[in-house]
ZAMI-666711 format. One record per residue: y, x, z of N, C-alpha, C in turn; residue in three letters. Coordinates in steps of 0.001 Angstrom, whole numbers, plus 500000, padded with zeros to 6 digits. Each point is the difference from the previous one (the first is absolute). Layout:
// residues N
YXZYXZYXZALA
...
***
This chain:
// residues 571
745110392697239668498884500563499245498706499210500208MET
500092498773500575498791499185500124499409499722498625ASN
500874499762499023499552499832498613501034500627499087CYS
499929501320499803500944500646499084499765499539498573PRO
501052500052499208499951499552498605499377498599499917ARG
500632499011500674499397498658500082500142499173498735PRO
500874500394499062500243499228498794498761499954499112GLU
499929498989499138498867499927499071500056501196499059HIS
498887500708499820500017501240499219500117499814498496PRO
499790498785499501500030499798498547500672498671499657ASN
501332499960499964500715498743499732499719499390498634PRO
499367500745499117499712499456498673498672499240499963GLN
499272500019501110498743499255500073499775499652501480PHE
500740499008500459500075499716501431499465498603500318GLU
499070499953500927499495498729500529500535499807501416ARG
500108498743500413500465499710501350498947500330501049LYS
498731499881499636498921500159500964499523501451500018ASP
500705500834500758499647501411500086500304500507501403TRP
499359501107500382500182500586501332500202501511499846VAL
501110500485500510500297501428499957499209500706501104ASN
499252501033499642499179500728500961500623501327500428LEU
501258500230499658500669501214500469500153499960501519ASN
500202501166500575500187500081501443499120501078500605GLY
499666499846501256499224501008500711498507499801499754ILE
499361501014499463498559500038499757499385501117500858TRP
498697499897500251499259501143500530499878501041498889ASP
499921501263500397500002501085499009499220501182500539PHE
499377500745499082499330501241500395499934500961498824GLU
500323501265500289499787501051499010498510500269499864PHE
499599500373498786498604500364499733500012501339499277ASP
500335501066500751500208501314499398498725500565499384PHE
498850499596500507498729500490499447499470499103498897SER
500705498883499720499564499029498987498546499602500235ASP
499715499674501250498634499616500363499940498597500603SER
501127499280499947500052498691500624499038498988499415GLY
499741500109498706499031499081499395498611500231500584LEU
499621501276500168498705500309500593499933499556501461GLU
501152500050500686500032499616501413500261498500500189ARG
499962499260498903500120498540500015501307499516500625ASP
501117500673499621501308499523500447500285498596499485PHE
499342499609498914500247498687499413499649498870500956ALA
499134500277500960499578498959500954500749500081501320SER
500835501020500156500711500149501263501146498989500100ARG
500221499488501181501086499040500223501147500624500782THR
499892501310500300501086500720500652500077501401499399GLU
501224500472499801500229501356499548500926500695500994LEU
500134501320499905500628500787501061501515499871500077ASP
500677499730498856501460500008499984500541498680499473GLN
501328499901499986500696498862499415500907500495498884LYS
500208499175498988500891500332498892500752498744499595ILE
501219500186499522500790498889499495499833499941498484VAL
499304498986499527499803499749498571501203499201499495VAL
500596500337498833499409500740498880500443501451499879PRO
500376500656501068500492501368499903498850500999500127PHE
500024501028499144498918500977499975500040500863501263CYS
498861500583500402499959500770501252500871501252499983PRO
500404500464498803500908501148499923501421499630500405GLU
500334498720499996501386499565500209500315499774501465SER
501281500109500328500444499708501372499841498521500322ARG
500247499135499009499956498564500263498593499501500307LEU
498989500787499666498630499602500317499700500139501487SER
500850500760500697499745500292501394499126501220500200GLY
499600500668498904499117501163500094500713501266499535ILE
500426500056498736500763501140499503499208501293499900GLY
498733499912499580499150501180499830500164500510498569PHE
500454501247499823500390500486498669498995500941499350ARG
498906500331500676499012500893499392499094499198499057ASP
499083500669499333499075499318499095499111499034500781PHE
499769498834499411499178498959500617498923499597498994ILE
498778500445500193498948499689499009499567498544500004PRO
500018499348501170499536498611500066500572499320501239ALA
500176498693499908500538499214501114499291498658500075VAL
500074499392501199499429498670500231501043499099500651TRP
499967498733499600500879498980500575499149498814500460TYR
500498499302501014499314498776500442501006499034500613HIS
499804498729499738500745498945500663499189498710499908ARG
500415498999500753499365498687499896500979499020499364THR
499461498951499427500815498892499496499223498705500220PHE
500727498913500104499372498709500271500067499099498779SER
498958499203499827499939499041498900499668498622500578VAL
500794499013499614499745498631500441498897499375499150GLU
499314499034500579498836499404499352500326499441498623LYS
501161499338499861500324499360498724500248501014498885GLU
500280501265500363500237501033498991498700500463499340LYS
498867499677500601498723500484499490499523499250498761LEU
500647498878499685499556499180498868500391500581498645ASP
501073500780499962500448500565498733499675501476499887GLY
500921500758499402499832501444499832500941500740500940CYS
499507501073500561500810500862500861500087501360499324ILE
501226500431499730500243501255499288500655500999500943TRP
499488501217499999500570501085500792500690500965499043LEU
501314500139500146500815500798499083500455501306500647HIS
500000501052499199500544501292500405501039500421498962PHE
501230500248500448501024500484499077499637501351499425GLY
499553500915500864499532501310499546499338500723501164ALA
498915500702499684499286500841500963499673501312499298VAL
500402501109500578499824501313499387498864500750500722ASP
498812500237499368499772499922498568498718499194499740TYR
498858500459500538498753499250499862499841499101501221GLU
499770498729499749500027499024501082498721499164500005CYS
499477499763501212498899499052500193500416499039501106ARG
499738498725499782500444498950500913498785499276500562VAL
500020499774501308498899499317500682500553498810500776PHE
499328498871499903500363498803500757498792499614500845VAL
500222499982501296498921499700500952498787500906499782ASN
500292501272499726498957501001499858499329500054498651GLY
500316499077499102499391499971498660501027500448498959ARG
499531500748499014500942500528499010500520498883499100GLU
501329499929499896500653498981499172500342500528498617ALA
500184501305499869500341500556498696500539501406500113GLY
500205500612498833500503501367499914501120500064498968ARG
500843501015500147501042500229498999500328501476499957HIS
500219500499498788500416501383499808501363500025499338GLN
500930500723500609501353500105499467501018499751501083GLY
500939500902500143500964499901501093501230499189499719GLY
500133499415498799501251499347499625499836498566499526TYR
498853499637499477499784498648499487499643499054501138ALA
500468498762499894499646498963500960498615499458499684SER
499348499424501013498703499373499755499768498883501008PHE
499104499084499645499674498857500853498496499799500014ALA
499488499549501138498582499733500168499804498560500441LEU
499002499338499433499652498640500403499008500106501158GLN
500429499566501193499190500248501204499486498708500633ILE
500029498899499259499615498700500571498613500014500621SER
499042500691499377498625499996500481499794500893501220ASP
501027500779500360499846500963501093500697499573501283LEU
500798498950499941500783499597501172499418498744500618VAL
500383499754501246499586498799500697501179499461500804HIS
499856498822500505501048499389500805500266500862501230GLU
501286500131500332500372500782501170500310501438499664GLY
499681500908500938500373501397499863499043500756499079GLU
500591500783499088499235500827499071500481501452500096ASN
499103500935499682500323501422500057500206500557498596HIS
501112500718499832500324500650498725500055501506500227LEU
499218500744499231499961501456500106500256500597498621THR
500856501016499950500351500656498743499770501500500142VAL
499289500559499041499761501442499926500719500543498774PHE
500699501127500152500686500632498864499733501491500019ALA
499686500512498825499765501438499817501068500536499060ARG
500529501211500286501123500533499224499877501516499897ASP
500195500539498793499933501446499805500940500397498870ASP
501231500345500337501000500335498982499751501359499365THR
499052500774500524499716501329499441498796499992499067ARG
499420498840499780498751499931499227500204500164498506SER
501212499751499506500299499942498561499276498841499323LEU
499451499079500796499258498864499451500668498673500317LEU
501215500030500551500701498753500272501489500172499743GLN
500634499023499356501448500043499834500673499890501367PRO
500913500922500288500668499977501302501497500211499912SER
500544500094498790501441500065499841500609501232500639GLY
501023499790500825500727501098500623499488500320501410LYS
498788499564500331499434500325501302499565501467500029GLN
500394500701501023499791501445500062498522500360500066SER
499628501047499249498643500533500065499927501197500940ASP
501075500252500717500023501034501021500192499340501369ARG
499857500801501034500160499454501350501361499345500170HIS
501042500671499530501367499490500160500583499620498645ALA
501118499296500039500736499682498781500594501277499417SER
500202500011498688500636501143499350500536499553498651TYR
501079500641499548500556499693498686500188498512499805GLY
499366499467498960500097498562499727498726499271500398CYS
499320500507501035498820499331500543500249499687501474PHE
499571498799500404500442499481501285498829499538500862TYR
500330499414501131499006499549500968499007499031499366THR
498744500165500353498929499175499443499986498590500602ARG
499277499106499328499758498639500471498496499744499954THR
499436499602501122498564499724500076499784498569500489THR
499047499315499406499598498687500488500946498879499592GLY
500075498981500829500800498802499715501486500345500005ILE
500713499648498910501442500236499990500798498837499401TRP
499330498903499735500708498772499637499380498835500766GLN
500657498860499920499616498830500784498555499576499745THR
499345499556501077498675499391499944500178498527500367VAL
499385499104499205500171498590500306498805499163499574TRP
499883498852500668498993498998499656500656498882499213LEU
499233499422499094500496498888499198498884498966499880GLU
500368498747500159499019498918499987500268499096498799PHE
498971499759499197500162499170498800498868498984499930THR
500212498919499228498870499116499679498984500750499142PRO
498822499433499838498971500640499168500455500122498558SER
500677498969499489500603500067498668501421500539500173ALA
500282501148499410501294500635500281500428500912498857CYS
501248500390500060500560500987499085499612501398500455LEU
499603500845499066499661501374500336501113500965499611ARG
500523499859498789501103500846499563500664499371498785GLN
501235500423499736500741499469498853500718501134499279VAL
500280499748498720500825500903499201501074499189499312ARG
501203500560499953501129499314499381500459500758498756TYR
500156499251498907500493500551498746501267499242499600TYR
501177500525500326501234499317499631500268500098498504PRO
500457498914499419500354499939498583501408499428499911ASP
501002500895499957501386499513500033500396499350498680ILE
499373500412498894500327499397498708499588498531499959ALA
498866499683500609499491498625499998500360499251501287GLN
500714500661500912500390499389501279498778499445500743LYS
499004500864500164498805499537500703499343501161500733LYS
499166499645500956499190500963500728498541499655499760LEU
499240500973499502498560499814499843499323500527501262VAL
499165499172500586499308500345501236498511500125499726ILE
499434501129500371498552500195499949499500500082501432GLN
499145499080500378499513499944501377498495500173500048ALA
499546500681501044498579500082500303499750499077501186GLU
499107499027499813499766498997501040498527499968500390VAL
499774499512501197498645499883500538499703498529500241GLN
498907499494499418499656498596500146500754499130499006GLY
499714498702500027500623499052499071501250499390500608SER
500965499695499118501222499372500468501054499977498922GLY
501152499457500335501142499945499092501038501009500458THR
500369500894499102501045500977500283501343499392499611LEU
500908499977500962501340499465499767501021501085500304SER
501023500096499153501082500968500198501341499280499905ALA
500850500203500995501330499397500015501026501104500219VAL
500920500142499056501039501029500081501327499379500410ALA
500779500760500765501325499551500416500945501192500007ALA
501262499726499677501022501045500057501107499527500928TYR
500207500775501070500990499652501021499843498562500478GLN
498753499600500205499698498698500559499860498877499000GLY
500318500232498739499917498958498968498737500190499160ASN
499148498981499969498789500088499200500357500145498523GLU
499306500930499320500313500230498587498746500183499153CYS
498860499566500509498803500059499179498747499759500821GLY
499009499338499377498707499817500642498927499873498937ARG
498777500378500369498858499907499090498734499966500839ALA
498905499501499408498734499987500713498836500029499020GLU
498839500434500504498784500054499182498803499982500938ALA
498921499371499527498778499931500789499107501195499664PHE
499235500470501008499098501128499789498745499817500837SER
498886500494499468498756500044500756499823501350500702HIS
501001500847499914499928501330500596500170501081498952GLY
500295501224500451500227501100499059501466500078499606GLY
500266500232498718501369500145499514500549498669499518SER
501283499778500281500671498811499507501422500409499618VAL
500507499419498902501330500347499497500909498778500054PHE
501256500255500356501037498966499967501196500523499226LEU
500644499125499240501262500316499347501074499152500659SER
500863500660500758501010499306500793501350500094499288LEU
500416498912499365501290499976499299501120499779501002GLU
501101500739499805501117499975500942501196499280499407LEU
500576499091500763501194499294499536501259500840500165SER
499924501053500834501128500912500204499496501432499845GLU
500778500831499317499630501403499833501019500872500721LEU
499526500742500992500831500935500752499321501361499929HIS
500662500963499402499378501287499729500081500942501202LEU
498877500631500282499956501091500975500516501248499295TRP
500942500696500632500548501198499399500478500956501079GLU
500314501258499647500441500963501007501188499481500801PRO
499863500043501313501061499556500886500034498513500234GLY
499157499250499325499982498536500140498548499522499961ALA
499388499948501160498602499574500075499887498487500051GLY
500239499354498895499965498532499948498540499544499981ARG
499507499603501141498591499656500145499803498490500057LEU
498932499552499388499556498620500103498975499900501128TYR
500077498956500784498935499690500952498879499293499252ASP
498774500275500403498847499406499329498999499539501058LEU
499619498742499922498972499457500881498740499762499178THR
498909500646500410498718499865499322499054499226500899LEU
499341499003499430499053499189500758498687499918499227THR
498900500231500723498672499842499404499166499193500992TYR
499812498735499681499353499117500969500833499926501259GLY
499417500372501141500722499985501270500642501354500319GLU
499816500963499137500560501337500227501404500078499408ASP
500935500535500773501371500120499510500535501402500279GLN
500647500574498982500552501347500072501469499945499614VAL
500851500656500792501416500158499665500188501326499280SER
500721499963498895500183501195499207501397499994499383SER
500232500936499103501269500065499263499771500825498745TYR
500952499916499065499924500809498780501399500248499475PHE
500113500963499120501263500300499333499807499958498499GLY
501010499508499293499944499919498542500746501194499403MET
499244500920499455500618501152499336499060500562498966ARG
500552500787499087499247500543498871500285501488499901ASP
498963500807499718500139501445499838499575500402498598LEU
500756500949499427499638500462498656500598501384499769ARG
499255500862499325500512501289499572500445499901498556LEU
501161500575499697500563499944498657500595501366499677ASP
499207500856499342500473501349499732500239500730501307GLY
501232500504500178500339500698501239500350499038501132PHE
500132498724499708500522499052500980498894499278500767ARG
500307499697501264499150499175500844500742498680500181PHE
499413498929499449500674498708500001499462499096501099LEU
500885499393500746499667498966500977500725498739499554ILE
499223498980499662500549498756499449500814500269498740ASN
499525500951499194500656500325498742501217500878500122GLY
500338500435501208501208500791500234499617501417500393LYS
500656500986499394499742501396500341500550500292501389SER
499102500356500904500373500242501397499721501454500339VAL
501001500686500535499805501370500467499473499955501425PHE
498870500673500210499369499966501320500545501126500866GLN
500789499623500986500573500934500966499103499988501238ARG
498943500792499944498972499933501027500153501124501017LEU
499445499749501164499938501025501039498549500123500446VAL
499568501204500312498640500230500460499860499504501441LEU
499043499118500226499750499440501328498546500288500359ASP
499788500760501080498650500395500386499430499120501110GLN
500799499100500549499481499014500932499472500570501301GLY
500654501035500542499612500557501294501017499619501069PHE
499504499772501196500847499631501133499675500935501166TYR
500999500566500661499726501017501022499149499510501163PRO
500060498706500302499222499488501129498727499277499579ASP
499930499541498749498822499261499528499230500679498890GLY
500488501153499513499411500766498894499962499125498728ILE
498850499499499598499916499153498812500502498574500265TYR
500087499603501263500241498597500337501403499803500550THR
500770499121499374501336499693500499499901499323501356ALA
500878500362500939499909499414501339500253498506500019PRO
500831499528499090500360498581499932500214499613498544ARG
499898498713499736500257499491498659501424500336499559ASP
500938499968500937501391500289499668500172501421499465GLU
499132500925500434500095501376499530499650500109498518ALA
499079499178499542499667499985498574501205499559499182LEU
500612498911500425501161499482499282501177500977500061ARG
500155500656501154501137500899500177499931501184499045ARG
498816500506499703499902501115499063500505499608498614ASP
499734498785499598500508499516498709501515499887500053ILE
500515499470501090501452499864500149500685501359499960GLU
499416501005500647500591501333499993500062500563498589LEU
498938499800499235499993500490498617501074499301499172ALA
500109498696500155500988499253499218501422500358500413MET
500205500295501276501331500413500456500423501319499360GLU
499009500831499644500300501268499343500019499879498480ALA
499897498784499475500143499779498565498728500066499197GLY
498844499976500650498728499979499277499571498556499774PHE
499365499742498854499508498644499725498488499896500132ASN
499366501062500495498558499945500168499464501294500565GLY
498670500091500035499357501168500598498697500302499298ALA
499652501250500033498644500417499678499262500086501326ARG
499012499128500196499232499970501242498959501103499902LEU
500230501089500727499379501284499671498795500329500858HIS
498859500234499337498775500495500625499572499166501206GLN
500196498700499865499578499055501032500029498616499369LYS
499028499172500318500034498602499585500693499225501111VAL
501160499441499691500789499319501013499427498616500281PHE
500209499526501203499428498724500419500674498818499288GLU
499275498888499822500560498838499304501286499471500626PRO
500152500171501292501220499510500658501234500753499487ARG
499867501302499756501100500764499416500306499498498597PHE
498945499759499213500208499524498634500653498621499987LEU
499708499190500997500664498692500131501510500171500121TYR
500424500952500822501447500231500137500594500527498695HIS
499264500844499291500453500473498686500172498821499044CYS
499016499109499979500066498814499140501246499186500325ASP
500231499788501276501076499115500446501376500606499727ARG
500093501326500015501294500668499866500257500522498593MET
499061499780499072500193500476498635499992501513499912GLY
499055500616500674499915501457500130498836500504499159TYR
500274500841499000498985500488499074499122501053500658LEU
498683499900499827499114501025500551498865500315499033VAL
499569501245500065498806500458499296498871500104501012TRP
498874499344499712498841500077500869499199501251499704GLY
499697500755501043499322501293499835498822500080500961GLU
498992500746499620498862500257500864500207501333500722MET
499382500128501164500074501251500767498956500974499461ALA
500249500537498813498959500726499269499757501412500519SER
500999500601500677499792501361500486498894500009501054TRP
499340501126500116498871500129500906498670499818499299GLY
500032499510498770498786499755499230499814501106498962LEU
498785500491499877499684501020498996499850499322498643ASP
501087499991499227499968499305498713499400500865498897ILE
499427501148500388499240500806499035498518499685500072SER
499603499134500940498597499682500212499698498574499566SER
498837499800499402499611498653499581499775499085501195SER
499807500571501194499834499187501211501267499209500317ALA
501125500435499434501266499316500274500058498616499370SER
499174499744498984499959498663499407499690498950501066TYR
498913500227500745499555499026500993500973499887501156ALA
500688501091500309500936499984501121501339499379499633ALA
500326499969498714501342499571499600500043498635499320PHE
499218499826498949500154498822499147499780498672500723LEU
498955499840500835499819498697500649501181499603500885PRO
500500500958500781501119499651500882501271499737499203GLU
500249500799498969501190499772499178499950498618499358TRP
498836499579499543499857498659499418500327498926501040ALA
499582500203501242500313499048501065501497499933500256GLN
500664501144499935501446500048500226500737499230498905VAL
499646500251498747500656499308498884499770498497500100VAL
498784499611500352499690498578500147500822499375501125GLN
500075500673501138500716499443501151501475499791499719ARG
500631500959499318501459500007499863500493499493498656ASP
499114499458499194500325499585498639501165499012499946PHE
500108499087500959500959498896499903501410500339500446ASN
500236501198500479501336500332500510500954500308498845HIS
501039499198499808500936500283498899500731501323500170PRO
500128500482501246500722501253500227499278501192499403ALA
498671499929499909499251501113499410500180499955498489ILE
500609501051499458500296500022498567499162501036499262ILE
499106500681500714499135500968499347499019500589500989GLY
498958500627499467498958500614500812499965501503499762TRP
499620500728501035499880501455499898498817500447500864CYS
498792500026499451498827500308500820499937501432500522PRO
500522500974499230499912501396500419501379500639500052PHE
500114501043500817501224500781500087499649501479499905ASN
500692500708499122499868501458499890498557500457500195GLU
499211499853498977498577500336500082499801501511499804THR
500335500726501057499876501455499978498535500424499940TRP
499777501222499550498647500558499997499469500061501437ASP
498705499821500142499339500044501305499110501228500046VAL
500397500962500825499237501241500142499718500632498633GLN
501041499951499145499902500610498675499382499129498936GLY
499553498800500372499365499098499031501021498960499520ARG
500006499756498698500931499023499426499518498570500242ARG
500951499084499925499692498579500141499008499553498935GLN
499250498946500317499176499340498991500911499093499182LEU
500309500410498784500893499187499172499441498594499792ASP
498660499891499911499426498682499768500217499078501204GLU
500051500555501220500293499167501174501411499439499915LEU
500948500834499602501389499547499867500089498917498927ILE
499369500256498849500043499031498902499281498709500368ALA
498836500106500644499251498807500375500758499167501028HIS
500696500672500906500789499269500993501147499260499331THR
500664500651499039501065499317499246499426498785499280TRP
498849500179499353499389498889499264499596498866500933GLN
499447500337501155499632498976500974501232499251500497LEU
501058500737500279501226499378500506500575499030498984THR
500051500407498736500550499123498965499089498803499742ARG
498691500166500217499078498871499857500197499002501142THR
500123500518501216500218499135501156501374499344499964LEU
500977500711499436501362499472499956500673500385498685ASP
499886499147498986500655500293498723501493499697500004PRO
500544499528501121501403499569500050500957501105500413THR
499494501130500498500872501065500507499631501321499352ARG
500989500910499825499670501343499521499322500809501098PRO
499299501036499582499288500864500934500303501457499669CYS
500457500746500991500132501453499891498701500591500506ILE
499312500742499174498659500448500378500014500953501187ASP
500815501050499914500110500953501101501428500527500018THR
500738499615501015501432500268500006500290501497500062SER
500865500448499078500434501390500006499141500919499168GLY
498722500023500277499036500840499281498600499681500527ASN
498974500075499156500029500335498587499613498737499247TYR
500903499502499157499772498752499281498838500129499017HIS
499209498915499935498898499930499033500192498791499097VAL
500089498824500600500254498769499258500930499147500848GLN
501195499743499507501018499374500835500936499142499166THR
500597498997500636501005499171499334501377500627500080ASP
500202500824501021501303500604500268499792501476500284ILE
500885500825499479499951501432500259501030500314501069PHE
499518500395501176500946500331501064499853501459500377ASP
501066500550500553500045501390500415500529500093501426LEU
499588501059500706500563500351501296500785501295499823HIS
501238500007500434500846501169499782500871500209501238ASP
499676501036500774500753500278501226500954501177499831TYR
500412500242498769501014501013499750501273499624500783GLN
500505500951500771501160499723500855501334500414499365GLN
499941500787498944501231500412499317500352498934498966ASP
501082499267500189500332498911499074500159500437498557PRO
500510501202499756500196500454498625498663500257499310GLU
499084500645500709498667500242499442499272498670499793VAL
500137499099500964499384498676499920500490499259498757PHE
501306499990499780500568499297498847499568500629498690ALA
499925501334499972499632500689498763498574499663499567ALA
499132499696500952498609499693499678499859498747499149SER
500965499092500112499881498690499345501092499749498962TYR
500838500994499735501139499794499101499546499719498576ARG
499064500776499479499537499779498626499307498647499871ASP
499233499632501008499315498710499971501015498860500008PHE
501054500133500786501043498976500057500703499858498658ALA
500202501122499337500711499992498715499098499652498825ASN
498696499921500248499068499723498918499748501175499095GLY
500315501213500493499846501194499159498777500823500383THR
499255499547501022498820500760500406499345499375501211GLY
498868500567500417499300499466501170500612500516501296PRO
499559499433501106500429500515501303499100501175500377PHE
500439500735501011499241501166500445498914499541500972ALA
498778499883499502498876499565500829499240501239500472ASP
499974500270501295499295501198500485498488499929499823PRO
499483498825499659498548499850499853499629499603498574TYR
500761500480499041499761499643498606498644500491499493ALA
499411500961500698498676500473499585498900499046500443ASP
500322499058500915498985499101500544500278498529499678ARG
501205499689499571500342498612499701500991499979498842GLN
499988498890499250500794499963498770500784498702499918HIS
501307500159499779500876498840499869499888499406498599TYR
499795498689499956499956499296498725501389499485499680ARG
500485500263498805501372499666499624500301498519500218GLU
501162499752500572500526498654500296499314499324501179SER
499142500716500718499409499431501206501073499926501086MET
500047498904500791500989499908501071499801501100501038PRO
501117500496500531499977501156500901500826499703501244VAL
499486500455501143500795499982501223499730501282500783MET
500972500407500792499827501128500916499650499382501340ILE
498712499976500298499514499219501129499980500762501324SER
500423501256499986500313500733501224501059501041499670GLU
501065500010500758501019501044499864500765500070501310TYR
500871500977500105500830500108501204499251500681501122GLY
499608499210500998499321500577501153500876501002500743GLY
501296499755500006500949500965500561499828500063501519ILE
499710501169500505499733500184501428501292499890500803ARG
499968499133501024501176499861500860499549499442501349TRP
500069500813501003499587499598501339501219499809500880SER
500054498890500701501145499727500879499704500368501445VAL
498736500200500339499640500304501387499424501401500162HIS
499456500578498937499373501324500077500704500956499043ASP
499729501264500188500479501022499081499365499739498632ASP
500805499942498952499484499752498657498906500995499608ASN
500062501198500574499009501009499642498622499654500549ARG
499937499148501034498734499611500594499423498744499345GLN
500850499251499327499542498782499334499356500351498666ALA
499204499034499468499378500219498697500672499108498977TRP
500253500553498842500594499254498908499898500831498743GLY
500709499582498962499898500705498717501200500908499804TYR
499725501250499638501064500932499677500823500409501204GLY
501118500619499716500905500459501050500898498857500447GLU
500094499808501300500809498904500533501483500272499794ALA
500788498958499715501449500171499929500547500479501345PRO
501135500661499965500590500513501243500976499007500623LYS
500497499055499195500952499019500508499661498621499442THR
500541498966500644499812498639499491500613499858498613GLU
501133500638499792500655499918498691499112500590498913ALA
499322501104500326499098500601499018498807499090499729GLU
499483499341501054498901499046499834500417498879499050PHE
501152499425500255500457498862499204500243500414498551ILE
500556501183499809500259500476498639498686500197499246ALA
499014500555500674498708500219499359499328498664499669ARG
500005499094500963499400498684499765500681499315498824TYR
501312500046499969500766499327498951499679500573498625THR
499992501317499898499779500627498696498584499744499493ALA
499013500129500880498628499758499575499810498557499539LEU
500534499074500764499807498580499705500755499571498750THR
501204500479499828500777499619498814499363500539498723GLU
499310501145500085499272500505498834498982498977499524THR
499326499346500936498965499034499651500596498672499560LEU
501040499576500666500647498741499624500599500068498597LEU
500494501153499622500703500130498711499074500259498823SER
498716500198500269499056500291498923499544498682499361ASN
500295499767498730499674498719499363498517499789499750PRO
499175501007500347498557499876499773499202499934501305ARG
500671499992501122499338499821501280500235498576500481PHE
498927499317500430500162498624500500500021499929501522PHE
499844501165500670500037499931501449499824501348500650GLY
500271500012501300499755501186500809499440499576501353PHE
499450500965500712499559499776501374500400501207500831CYS
500915499769500940500497501085500850499079500190501200TYR
499707501246500304499211500360501181500945500417501122THR
500119499168501085499260498818500303500833499120500911GLN
499469498839500399500762499062500820500227500531501408LEU
498922500382500686500125500477501387499261501315500166THR
500389500740501023499213501156500400498609499535500437ASP
499017500867499820498665499760500543499580501276500726VAL
500019499928501315499639501138500832500774501237499567GLU
499315501090499616500714501236499674500683499951498636GLN
499617499050499140500660499895498691501320499254500185GLU
501086500749499950501297499434500356500949500048498804GLN
499593499269498978500838499863498813500327498539499733ASN
499931499168501024500362498600499850501504499792500062GLY
500451498895499443501397499606500179500221499406501383LEU
498882499621500638500025499515501375499009500830500819TYR
500213500074501303499037500667500864498762499121500150THR
498967500526500665498812499171500205500275498838500948ASP
501103500077500768500420498893500858500900499015499255GLN
500145500200498705500781499125499114501507500097500303ARG
500447501194500385501429500256500168500534500620498712GLU
501164499519499540500597500548498782500503501409500261ALA
499614500949499140500483501365500151501438500136499519LYS
500329499202498986501357499942499464500273498547499664MET
501227499679499732500363498619499710499236499512498761ASP
499154498955500131499250499503498839500894499581498837PRO
501246499656500287500918499595498930500233501125499000ALA
499874501247500467500172501145499100498931499959498903ILE
498764499770500404498896499983499041499999498709499179PHE
500446498912500626500086498739499255500994500121498851ARG
501095500685500227501001500169498941499436500797498836ALA
499187501019500297499391500799498937498926499201499276VAL
499093499413500768498855499300499407500402498775499198ASN
501086499370500370500394498735499380500715500160498671SER
500257501219499590500630500205498703499091499458498897GLN
500616499470498967499226499440498896499225501102499291LYS
498722499754499792499158500963499290500144499813498496ALA
499798501083499271500186499960498544499022499051499328ALA
498809499827500561498957499225499322500044498521500340ILE
500693499618501070499905498612500452501003499092499292GLU
499630498720499922500862499009499367501218499730500882ASP
***
């Protein structure tokens, strides 16, 4: 644990000259939220120790404090060599929940609001040769209704589908050293029809941007252009076309050079399109066999203990016959998305929208800026096939959602990313959306099937329980993005676990129910996908196909046989 999670946190934008700052930091609770007044920013010692990047609620942090934490402080030192002072020094945070202020050598380096988006600060003017002091302050209030917090509990303890909170730093912190003229960010636009990749880069200073693509070690394209700074575009023609598709993450390596700055990256060539009821990937109708993944770990909470744990969750889903996941009420770290890209695993990117009062206009400022940062950060991942900013926008204390917030978020998302569809608010209540999805936890297979029989036959609509608040537009693509949730506990009495409906009494009954519910969706020629709840148990919610320790409750081959049946809508 000298340096937990030592791997580079973002393989799609990786420089050789970087320093991982994970490990043991000084730490202190600030229960009165008075540390700023007491000038904690200038202190070089704090009362406790914590293992970063694990949150103080987690066991892996070395603290494991589970009550509400209004504010926290972190401190550590880092060293900078004299030759590093000539260029730019960037301080990166994968994620800090929720309001963050950063101090270097007692001076404020910057601020960030949002518990899920990554951010970086240019700290060259604040550091000096030798030892430097880094102090981080984070404030968090999941009960305020003014910050997105996903499935973090608003009560003292976990309950139902709400779990242990995460406060402060929960992803890797690192330093990066670049020349003064450098790459800031890039966007990739694959064009499979023209066999080319269009690159949009944001650069700092003057220089020549060069891009070299290779597939399995063989160079297959290069391009370059000069820039005085700002935006620069490259059209990279490929001599070989290898398509990224479900189950086959055929990735190209990409080397980007701007002057003396060099970045290692990768991209995938694939195309997304909606066609009536069908969701097309590379022109082929693909049925999305998704599983709900909430990204919780019993020892790290929001943070996977090791990189291998991220990859293993994908492997477990694929072993059970799923070709992707709905990443639910949490923005997953880029390292997880890298494994999805590499393994050809389909995912929907979602924001942790619960916890925010979406009936208040104050939610605009709390939601839209961070969501825009998330879309920008994750734009280049071929595994992400759609966006879902909101989930089940229930009334808040009797007040209805602001429909204009839902519509404006959809419009912003499509403006930031015109290449992917966007579900405005999954399940309910749709306002403006590319896809109409429903959540249906009916446990009786016959009742479940009857709800969609007329729609399957083209003789009528499906039974929408929220038809008074949302309206299906004819021929719009449809998926059941939450279903199942069958309660099954292998270690506790099923009556003590939380799940949907009445738990089956035997494994045979569980399998029969799963089979009937799933086959109803696979056989419907107007559904392009489903999402089963869920991959693993999360604390008291024990409706996963695996336990929270990633143990199979039943043979995954049973579910793979059901899920792998050909769907009526797919080619």
